[in-house]
N, C-alpha and C positions, 0 to 999 in steps of 0.2 A: 445153339441159339446164342447170339451175342447179347451182352448186357446193355441196357438202355443207358442214356446219358444221365438219367436220374439216379442210377445205381453206381455209376462209375464216373469219376471226374478226374481228369489228368492221370488216368491209369490206376487210380486208387479206389478201393472200396470205401463206401461211407462208413464212418465209425459206428459201432454198435453200442448203444447205451443199455446196460442191463437194467431190468426192472428191480426197483428197490423193494425191500420187504413190506413196508407199510403200503406202498402203492399196489403191490401184489395183493395184499389182504383187502385193501379198499376196493379194488377192481373186481374181486372175485364175486361171482353171482351167488356161490354157495361157499362162504368162507369156512364153514365147519368141516370141509372135506378138501382133500387134495393139497396142492402146494400152498394155498392160502392158509390152511390150518397150520401147516408146518412153520410157516413164516410167523404167524400169530403166536404160536407156542414159544418160538425162539425169542421174540420181542418181549413177551410176558416174563419169560425166565430171566431176561437181562434187566428188566425194569420193574420188578415187583417191589423192591425195597422202597422206592418213593411212595408207593401206595400204603405200605406199612407205616412209613413216617407220617404221612398225612393223617392216617387214622389215629395214631398215638397223639399227634399234635392236636387233634380234634377232641381228645378226651377218652378214646377207647383204651381199655386195658390191653396188656400184652396178649392175653388169651383171646379176647374178642377180636383184636386186630389180626391175629393169626388165622382164626376161623373165617373172618370176613374176607381176607385176601385170598385164601385157598378157595372158598366158595365162589367168590367173584370171578377169579381167573378161570376156573373150570366152567362156570356159567357163560362167561364171555366167549370162550372157545366153542363150547358145545351147543349154545343156543342158536347160532347162525344169525345173530342180530348185527354182526359187523357187515354191513352192506356197502354199496357204493358210497364213497366219501363225498361230502358236500364241502363247500368252502369253509364252513365253520369248523370242520373236522380235519383240516389239512395236516395238522401235526398229530402224531400218535400220542404224544404227551397230553395234548388238550382233550382228545377223545377219551383216553383212559381215565383221566381224573373226573371228567364230566360223567362218565359211565359209573364210576365208583360212587360218586355222590348220589346218583339216582338209585343205585343198588342198595346202598347203606340205608337210605330213607325207607326202603321197603323190606329190609332184612329183619327177621325176627330170630334171635338166637335159638330159642326153643324149637323152631320149626325148620330152619334152614342151615343151622350150623353143621359143620362136618365133625362128627364125633371122633375125637382123637383115639386111635387104637381100635376103632369100630369096623375096620375092614373097608371103609369107604375110600375111594380113590383120592390120593393126596399127592401133591408135588413134593419133590425133594428140595425144600427151601430151608435155608439156615436161619430159622426164626430165633433159635436160642442165641446165636451171635447177635442178631439184630436187637433182641431184647436187652442184652447186656450193654449195648452201645447207646441205648436210648434212656433218657431220664425218666424217673418214675411219674413225673407230672408234666403236663404241657408247659411249654415255655411261653412267657409273655413277650419275648423279644421279637417274634415275627409270627405272621399268620400261618395257618396250616397250608394254604396255597403257596406261600413263599417258601416254606420248609419243603414242600413237595418239589418245587422247582430246584431248590438247592440240592436236595438229595438226587434228583434226576441228573443234574449237572455233574455231581460227583461220580455217579454210576457211569455216565457217559465217558468221563475222563478215565476211569478204571478200565472200562471196556476197550477204549482205544489203546491204552497201554498194553492190554492183553493181546491186542492185534499185533502190535509191534514186537512183543515178546515172542509170539508164535512164529512170526516171520524170521526173527533172529535165531530162534531155536532151529528152524528148518535149514538155516544157512550155517549151522554149527557155531553160532556166536551167542548162544543163549546165556552161557556163564558170564561172558563179558557184559552183555546187556544187563543182567541181574545186578552186576557189581556197579555199573554206571547209572542205573535207573534212578537212584536217589538224587543224582545231580541233574537229572532232567527237570525235576520239580522243586529241588531244594537249593542248598548252597552251591554257588557256581563262581569261584574266584580262582586267582592264580595259586593260592596256597592249596586249595582242594585239588586242583589239577595236578600239582606237583606231588601231593600225597598219594593220590590214587595211581599216578604213573609209577611211582616208586614201588608201591605195593604190587602192581601187576607186571612190573618189569617192562614198561612201555616208555616211550618218550612223551613229554608233555604235549608235543605237537600231535602225536597219534591220538592221545586222549581227547584233545580239543576237536580234532577232525571227526572222531567217532561220535562225540556228543553232538556236534553240529549236524551230522547226517541223521542221527536218531531223532533229534528235535524236528528236523524237516519231515521225517517219516511219521512222527507223532502228530504233527499238524495235519498231515494228509489223513491219518487214521481218524482224527477227531471229526474232520469233515465227512469222511466216509461213514462214521457212526451216525452222525446227524442225518446223512442222506438216507439211511435206513428208516428214519422216522418221520419224514416229510413227504409230501406228494410232488412238489415242484422243486427243481434245482434252485430257483430264485429264492426259495425260503431258507436255504442253508445259512447264508450270511446273517439274516435277521435272527434266526434261531441261535446261532453261535453268539452273536452280540448280546442277546437276552440272557442266555445261560451264563456267560462270563460276567455280566453285570450282577447277576444274582450271587455269584461266588464272591465278587468284589464288594458287594454291599454287605 
């Protein structure tokens, strides 16, 4: 059977747009099972730290924040309450924070906390490191919601860099990427180019070309990371602009 004109134009198949993780979760009739659950678990693993940051900024202790995040994430995945997304839930970031606020309001440590070392299911999350990097008291400089967005943006940047690092490693260029990674986000001038070129036995031109290509790949990775957390392609630029403004502010 020949393909219709709708499927083939000028001898080429229509491009296929893969379903993003959040749209997969949002569209799942039963998100607690199947690919929707796997996607939700991955997103939660990638973005749990902003939840912890929001709780600490809101006055929770390290221990309470740890138990709340663990309990909240497990409940979010197992409860099946992630149903079809509505316009107010278009971004995974928005949904997650709104859900945490509601969950915290109904949480009672003595009733719902996950007892550490008690054999209850817990995720492997580095709360010890998170606690070390967080001040003992909430900061007056910004609101908990603002801190949540800032931490979200930082996680997104780190996740996108990991994407580029993984691709570079697969191409046998992992060591070079690791050496040049600081120059993607830090100092980038003629002196630094000459210094790293000398250290690596490369020409300055080769270093500049490598940095340019990796920056382009990093920009694409950032957009791909955002694409995993919104429902519509049109939201990507708005989300990027918002998160960059949070980091710049």
